[in-house]
N, C-alpha and C positions, 0 to 999 in steps of 0.2 A: 423491298423490305429493309427496315433500319434496325440495327442492333443497339440496344441501350444497356449499358453495364453499370450496376450499382454494387453495393458492398454486401448486403445481407439478403438471404432468401425472403425474409418477412417483408422487407422493403420492396423487393421485386414484385411480390404478390400485390401489394398495395398499389404500386404504380401501374401495374398491368391493367388494373381496373379502370384507370383514367385514360389509357391510350387504346387506340383502335388496333385492328389487325395489321396495320402498317408497321407496328413495332414488335420486336421480340425482346423481352427483358431477361437478362441473365445476371447472376450474382457471383462476385469474385470470392465471397465468403472471407472478407478481410484481406490481408496482404497476400500477394502471390509470390513475391521474391523478398529475400532478406540476406543479410550477411551470414556466411556459414558459421556454424557453432564453434568450430575451431578457429583460433585467431591466426593460424598460419596462412599467409597469403590472402587474408580477408581484406586488408587495406594496403594499397601501394602508397606508402608514406612518401618515399622519395619521388614518386611520379606525380605528386600533387594531391595526396590523400584521396586517391581514386579507390572507391569501394568495389570489390568483386562480388557481385550478387549471385545467388543461386536460387533456383525455384524452391519454394517451401515444400518439404516432404509431405505427401498426402494430397497435394493440390494438382497432381497430374491430370486427373479426370476433369477438374474444373477448368484448367487451362486449355485442355483439348476441346472441351465443350465450347468455350468462348471462341477459340481459334476456328473451329468448324463453322460456327455461326457467322463469324466475321468474313469468312471466305464467300459466303452466300449473300452477305448484306451489301446494300448500295452505300451505306454509311455506318460508321461505328461512332456512337456517342458515349463518352465516358462520363457517367453521372455519379461518381463516388462523393463522399462527404465533403462539405465545404470548409475543410481545414487543411493543415499541412499534411497530415497523414493521408487524407483523401486525395490530395493533389499528387502525393508520392505514389499511391496505388494506381492512379490513372496513368502516370508516367511509366510505371513498370509494365502495366498492361500494354501500353503503346509500344514499348521497347520489345516485348515478347512478340507482338504481331509483326513488328518491323524485322526482327531477327528471323522470323518464319517467312519473310518476303511476301507478306500479305499486303497488297497495295490498296485495300479499301480505305477511302478517306476517313480520317479520325478527327473528331472535335470534342470539346469539353463543355459540359453543361453544369451549372451550379444553381442550387436553390437552397433555401433555409427552412423550408417547411414542405411536408409532403401533402400538398393539396393539388387538385386538378389545375387550378389557376396558376399556382407557383411553378409546377412542373411544365405546363404548357408554355408559360412565359419564358422559362429557362431554355426550352428547346427552340423557341423562336429567336433567341439571342445567344447562340453558341460562341465560344471563344477558344483560343489555343490554351494548351497546358501552361500554367504559370510557372516558369522555370525558377523564379525567385523563391516562391513558396516551396517548390519541390527541393531546391537546394538547401533551404533552411531546415527541412525535415532531415535531409541527408546529413547535414552538418551536425544536427543533434544526435542522430544515430551513430555517426562515426565518433564524435566526441565521447559519447557514453561508452562505446566499445573500447576506445583507447584508454580512457580513465579506468574503466572497470577492470580490464585485463591487467594493466600495469600495476595499479594499486593492489588489486586482489592477489596478484603473484607475490608482491612484497609482503603482504599480510600473512600469506601462507608460510613464508620463510621465517618471519619475525614473531608471529603470534601463534597461529595454529592452522593446520591444513584444512582446506574446505571453506574458509571464511571469505568474505567478499567486501568490496567497497563500491561506491557509485558516485557519479558527479552530483546528483541531486539527492539521492538517498542518504548520503553521509552527512550533509548539512542538516537534513531533517532529523537524523538520529542525534546529532550534536545538540540540537534544540531540546530534545527530550531528555538527554543525559544531563545537560546544564540544569534543567528544572529539578531533576532527581537529586543532584548534588545540593541544590538549595534546600530541598526537603530534608535530606540527611543532616545537613549542617544546622538546621533550624533548632533553636532552643525554646521550648514552650514556656510561657509565663502564665501564672494563675491570675485570674481576674474574676470579678463578681458582677453579675447582672442583677439589678435591683428593680423590682416592679411594685407598683402600688395599685390595688384594686379600689377605685374611687367611684363615688356616686354623687350626682347632682341632687339638689333639693327636690327635683321632679322625678327622682328614682331612675334617672338615666345612667347607664353604666359607662365608665371610661377606664381603660387600662393605661396607666401612666408608666413610663420607663425612665429611669435615671439617665440624664444626658451624659454622665460620666460612668466609666466602668472601673471602679477603684481597684488598685493592686494591694492596698493596705487593709487588712482584716479589721483593724481597729476603727478605721473610717467607716467601714461597712457596718460594724456593730453600732456605731454612733448614729448613722443615718437611719437604721432600722428602729433604734430606740426612740429617736426623736419623731420619726415618721408615724409611729403607732400612738404616741402620747400627745401629739400637737394638733393644732388647727391648720387646715389647708385652704388655699384660695387660688383662683385662676390669676396668673400673673400677666398673661398675654394671649391674645387670639389673633391669628393671621389667616386670611383667606386670599389665595392667589389664583387667578384664572390663567391657565396655561394652555398652549396649543400643542397638539400632538400631530405631527405631519406623517403621512404614509411613507413607507420605505420604497426604494426603487424596485422595478421589476427584477425578477431573479436573473443572476448570471450563474455560472457553474458553481463557483465557490459558495455563494449565498444560498443557493438551492441545497447544497450538501449540508450546510450549517443548519438551516431551518428544518430540513428533513430529519436531521439527527436530534435536535432539541425537541421538536414537536411529535415526531413519529417514531423516534428511536432507530432510524435507519442508518447503517454505516454508509460512508461515501461510495464504496463499491456497490452496495445494494441500491443506493439511490440512482447511480448512473446506469445500472442494469435495467431498472424499472423505467427510467426516463428514455433509454434507448428503445424499449418496446413501445412506449407511447409515441415516440418520434416516428418509428417505422410504421406504425399504424396510422400515421397522418394526423395524430391528435394534438401534438405540440410542435413548436419550432425547434430548430437544432439546439441540442442541450449542451454543447461545448462552445461556450461563448463568454467573452468578458465585456460585452457591450450592454449598456442599460437602455439602448434605444428601443422605441416602439414605432412601427411604421404609422403613417398618417391614417391608413385604412384601419389598422388595429385600434388606434385612438378613437376614431369615429364610431367604430363598432362598440367599444367600451362605453363611450358616453351614452349611446342609445340604450344599452342594456342597463346602465346605472339608473337612468331616468325612468325606465320602465319598471325595474325591479325594486328600487329603493326610493324613488321620488325625484321630483324636479329640484333643480338647484344644488344637487349633491355632486355633480361631476365638475371636474376642473382639469383642463389640459395641462399636463406637467411634462417637462423635459428634465431629465436628471443629468447632473454633471458627471462627466467621465472621471472616475477615481482610479481606475486600473491603468497603469502606464501601458502605452501602446495598444490599448483596446481597439479591436477592429470595428470601427464605427459603421462599416457597411453591413455588419451583422446586426441581428436583432437580439433583444433579451429573450429569455425563455418564456413563452406564453402559449396559451391554447390557440390552435389554428382557427377555431370557431368559438368565439367567446359566448355565443348564445347557448352552448352546451355546457351545463354546470357540472355534470358528472359523466365520466367516460373511463373506459378501460375494461379489461376482461377478468382481472383479478382484484382482490380486496386491496392489495398493495398499490396497484395501478390507480384504483379509484381514489385512494388517500393522497397519493402524490399529485394526481391531476387536480384534485380539489384545492390542494395547497397552492399550486401554480395559478389556478383560476382566481382564487381569492387575492393573491398578491398582485396579479395583473390589474384586476378591477380596482382594488384599493389604491394602487399607484396613481389612478386617474380620478381620485375623489378629493373633496374638500377636507380641510383639517378637522380633527376632533377637538372638542374643548373640554378641559378637565378642571374642576375646582379642587385645588389642593389646600387642605386645612391643617393647621398646627395649633394645638392647645398646649401652652406652657403653664405649669403649676408649681408652687413651692410651699414650704412650711412657713407660716406667718411668723416673722421675727427671728428666724433661724438662718444662719449663713452656711447652708449645705447646698450641694449641686441641685439645679432645677430638675424637675421631671417633665416629660413631654409625651404627647400622643399625636401621631400623624395619621391623616386620613385623606381620602380623595373620592370624588364621585364624578362620573361623566355627565356633563350638563348638555353636551351636544355630540352625538355619536360620530357623525361624518363618515370617514372611511372605515371606522370600526364596524359599521353595518355589513360591509362586505367581508371583513376579516375579524369576526367577534373573538376568536381565540387569542388575538393580540391584546385584548382589553385588560386581562389580568383580573384580580379580585379587588373590587372597590371596597374600601373601609370607610363607612360614613360615620362621622362623629356628631354628637348632639350639639345643639346651639347653646353656647354659653357666652357670658360677657366677662370682661376684665373685672377683677375684684370679687367675683361670685364665689361663695363658700362651697367647699367640696367636703364630702364625708369619705374618709379613707377607712375601709374595713380591715385591710390587711396589707402588710408590706412583706413581700417574699424575696428571698435571695437564692440565686442559682450560681454555684461555683463552676467556672469554666476555665479552659486553657486556650491560649492563643494557638492558632493552627497554621501550619506551613502553607505556602502557596500550593494550590491543587495541581495535580498532574493534568496534562493536556488530554482532552477528549479528542476523538477523531475530528469532530467539527472545529474544536479549538485549534488543533494543529493546522487544519486547512486554512483557517482564518489567519494564523500566524505566518504560514508560508506565503500567502497572498500579500500580507502586509510587508513582508521582507523582500518580496520580489523573487522568491525561490519557486521554480516550477511554473507551469501554466495550466489552464483549465483541464486539459486532457491528461495531465500527469498526477494531479493531487491524489486520486483514489489509488493509482498504481504504486505511488511512493509508500503509502501506508501498507498496502498489501505486501510489498516487497520486504519491508521491515519485519512484518509479522511472519511471513513465510521463511525468512532466513533466521528466525528465532532471535533477533536482536531486540524485539519488543513483544510483550504479551498484552492481551486485553484483560484488564481487571474491571469487570462491569463495563462502563463506558470509557474508562481511563486507559491510557497507554503507558505501560511501565517498562522501562528498559531492563533487559536481562543482564546477568553478569557478563555474558559474552558481548552484548551490545555496548556496555560501559567500557570494557577493555578495548574493543575495536575503536570506539570513538576516542578514547584517551590516547591511543597510539596515533591516530590520525591528527588529533589536535596538537600533539607534541611535535610530530614530524612534518605534517602537511597542513598546518593551521591556516595558512593563507589560501589554500585551494578549497577549503570547506567553510570559509568565512561567508557571512551574509553578503558583503559588498562584492566579493569576487564572483560568487554564484549568480547574484542578481545582474552583475555586469555581463556575464556570459549570456544570460537570457536576453538582455538588451541587444547584444551583438547578433544573436540568432534572429531576433525581431528585425534588426536592420538588414540582414541577409534577405529575409522575407519581403522587405520593402524595396530591395534593390540598392540599398545604400552601402553595403559592405560586400567585399569579395570573399567567396567561399575559401579558397586556398590560403589567402593571406590571413584570414581569421584563424583557421586551424593551425597554421604554421606559427603564428604569434603565441598561441596557447601551448602547443605541443612541444616545441623546442626547449623552452625553459622547464616545462613540466617533466619531460623524460630525463632531462639532465639532473633534476632534483631527485627523481626516483632512483637513478643509478647511484647518485651520491649517498642517498639514505640507505641503499642496500648494503653499503659498506660501513656506514657510521652508526646507523640506528641500532640500539641495543635489542637483542632478542629477549622477548618476554618469557623467560623460563619460570619465573615466579612473580607473584604480585605483592611481595613484601613479607615481613615476619608476621606470624600469627600471634595472637594474644599469649603472653608468657604463661598464663594459667593452664593452657592446653599443652600437655606433654605427649610425646609419641607413645602410643599404647603398647609398643613392642620393646623399645630400648629406653624410653623415658627421656629422650632428648628433645631439643626444641623443634618447633614445626614452622613450616612456611605455607603461604597460601598459593595455590596453583589453580589453573583453569582447565576444566575438562569440558567435553561436549554437554555434560549435564549441568555445568555451572562451576562455581568456586568450591574448593575443598581444601583441607589441610593435609599436607604431606610431610613426612619426616625429612628434616633438613639433610639427613645423611643418605637419602635415596640416591642410587639404587642399592647401596650397601644394606640399608634398612628399608623395609617396605611398609612401615606403619602409616596409617591414614585415618583421618576423621572427616565427618561432614563439617560444614562451616559452622553448624550449631554445636559441634563437639562430640557427636556420636561416633563410636568406633566403626570404621569401614573394614570390610574383609580384606580389601587390597590384594596386591600380588602376594603369593605364598609359595615358598620353596617346597618342592615335592620330595627332594632327596635323590632324585634321579639325574642322570647326565644326558645331554643331547647326543643322540647317535650320529649326528652329522658333524658337529664341531667340538663336542666335549664340554660345552657350557652347561650351566645349571638349568634344569627345567622348572618353570614357574607357572603356578596356576593363577590366572587373572580373569578380569571381567571383559566380555566382548559383546557385540551386538546381539548375539543369540544366547547369552548366558556365560557361565564360567568355562574356561578351556585351559589346556596345558600347552605351553610353547616355550621356545628357547629364550633365555634371558639376554642373549646377544642380538635379538631383533633390533634393527632391520638387517644387520649383516648376515645373520642366519635366520631363515624363515621356516624352520622346522616347527610343525604343529602336530602334537600327538593325537592320534585318533582313539576314540573309545573302542571298547571290544566289539560293540554292535556295528560301529562304522567299519572297523577292520573286517569283520565277517561279511558285511554287506558288499564291500567294495572289492573283495577278492574274486578272481576268476579261475584260479588254478592253472592258468596258462603261463608258461615261462616266456620271458622276453626273448625274441629272436635275435636281438642285437647284442646284448651283453651276456646272455645265457645264464645270468645269476639272479636277476630280478624277476618279479612276478608282475603280470599285467593287472593293474588295479583301476577301479573306477574313480574318476575325479570330476570336479565341477569347475568350469571356467566361465568367462564372460558371455560365451555363446551357448552355454548349457553343458550337459555331461559329456565326458570323453574318457578314453582309456589310455593309460600310459604306463611306463615302467616304474616300479616301486623304488628304483634307484635314482629317480630324478632328484636333482638336476645333473648328476653325473652321467646318466643315460637319458637321452631325449626322445626315445622311441615313443610314438603316440599314434593312435588310430581313432576314428570317429565313433565306431560302434563296438559292441561287446564281441570279443574274439570267441570262436567256436571251438578252438583247440586243433582244428584241422589246417592243413596247408594246401595251397593252390597247386594243381597238377602242372600248370604252365610255367609259373615263375617261383614256386616254392615259398611265396609270402603267406602270411597268416590270412585265413579266411575269417570274415566277420559276419554277424547277423545282418540279414537284409530286410525284406518285407514279406507280407503274406504270400505274394505271388512269386517272390524270388527269395527263398529261405537264406541263401548265403551269397556273398560276393567277396571278391579278392580285395584286400586292403591296399594293394598296389594300384594306383590310378593308371599306370601305363599298361597294366595287364588287360587282356581282352575280357577276362572274367569279372573285372571290376565294373564293366558297363552293364546297366540293367537291360534285360531283354535277351542277353546272350544265354546259351545253353550252359547249365551248371554241370561240372564234372566232379563228383565226389571221389575222394581217395579211399 
């Protein structure tokens, strides 16, 4: 028996159908090992950036299942995805089996489509785990962890607790914030669009548009006056036949862009659907930056084109690699069986599959031919700007037969000749304003990241997801708009770490990771060259970078609602707001639009712990009363209901003055002395008021079968199952 390990259960089901009883197919369900969540001891920097991995929580059963099967197998074949992540998963699985001293031979199989032929061929040509690919993934993971933890820690200190930064996420955020600044700095100008509804002597309609968009209203009025009172004629007619060539087959980024513009899918949604299609054996691997099609795929495409659209429409095309370091051994994203025009189990899958099928066939077809027409007209004898009408019509469809949605709307103009008279019935004017550059859509950001060399196919969707999840960006329709927090974080990083989030630096790091994958660079040397100057700068900036306590003065028209003094702009979790410049002496606050905020409010009471003022303020769960000396004093006043609910009526056995009250901690409810932190007595369950016969400790509530147990772990009565003795 041979054990074949893939990544997903869906893929294992598909592959199991192709293989006989000789194989048992198991799924790792993604990564099985990763760096620990805590950064402490996660990476041995001095030892050569050695990561200390641990098994992913919740994967114990998966690992045990694979290990048990490996012990019984004659051979273990690791057939995870054909990219760096897949190579890393295979290596981690091999390491786990090695650590368990399982001596079954281990090989690696790679395929780019889940078909019987591809899987069988991969199994006939096994190889060893590619350590260069694995090291490239490890370098990316370690780099991201080091940058994320060190930069995030500094942002916590200098901006606000809980914020974060990332090696690739921060440059992407910078791109969005730079565009937002352009939009805010944009000054709109008024202009006018002038159109003339014209007609030929044969009653054929033409809508002419002024070739200039005047900024001067006097010129507009002059054009309108002359246009309605004068004679018009055709000045020029030009017809140009142009070719429209098909686009290359899809790679990851272009699939995400096309699915966004045509289907309205986000990059994350597109990749999720594509993953399902791939696992079902319907398309080739969806994380690729190669536009290659195999010879077999081309032959199949040509046969289908001739059969479905006619002879003479197919053309063998090879597309130039535009993505740096594209892995040419991979193929573009295409259907595994081009004779299947529609596939999938859901409507979304059908739509995305059809898009891939259309693009693949179109890429192997002849050019379309389009006739572009331009009619220029003017007012006879007047020196005002020309008017023009543009149109086009497809004279030979070519590849548009396979991808008709790419055709667009043809605007066909009537046949006219130079000098021919035109009858203008009306001249209309529409006042408009120039618009700022548009915000990036998800597809637009993916295109920009690819253009600048930031990130790789497998990371585009996760970059956007991370920015949205961390509330640095919000989705406004299809557009990505930076939040106040996103703008502040990006501004801080640009000012203090501009070189590390620049396009050139980020793209250079990606190239270095690619070189590690190709065996051209050393893992430790690459990380060392990056990390030593980086951590040196982080330490320096932790001393010199200014702490962002405010974001500048507010508009002088806004005064503090309490004392009437000037206000400053601050950042909270909810965004920007205006605070009294005298805070904490004065607690006046307004929204950024100027509305008065309740803000912190003195209650007139004193803190029972330190004597400071008690202040009512906003919290996660509404308004609450706490000490003004927070965080030095952490006293929080409980409501009457909370006080009554939490009381037990049992005196603390340690200080003899406090009462045992209910509290909540990170692991749930517990009971401790009301004099905390002066008295630290605490027990896990509600005290009953009785004491233990054996050790005189408090008895606490137990279970249905054991009503009480001693709070002292060392006491015999603390252990469940023992006979209880009531006093």
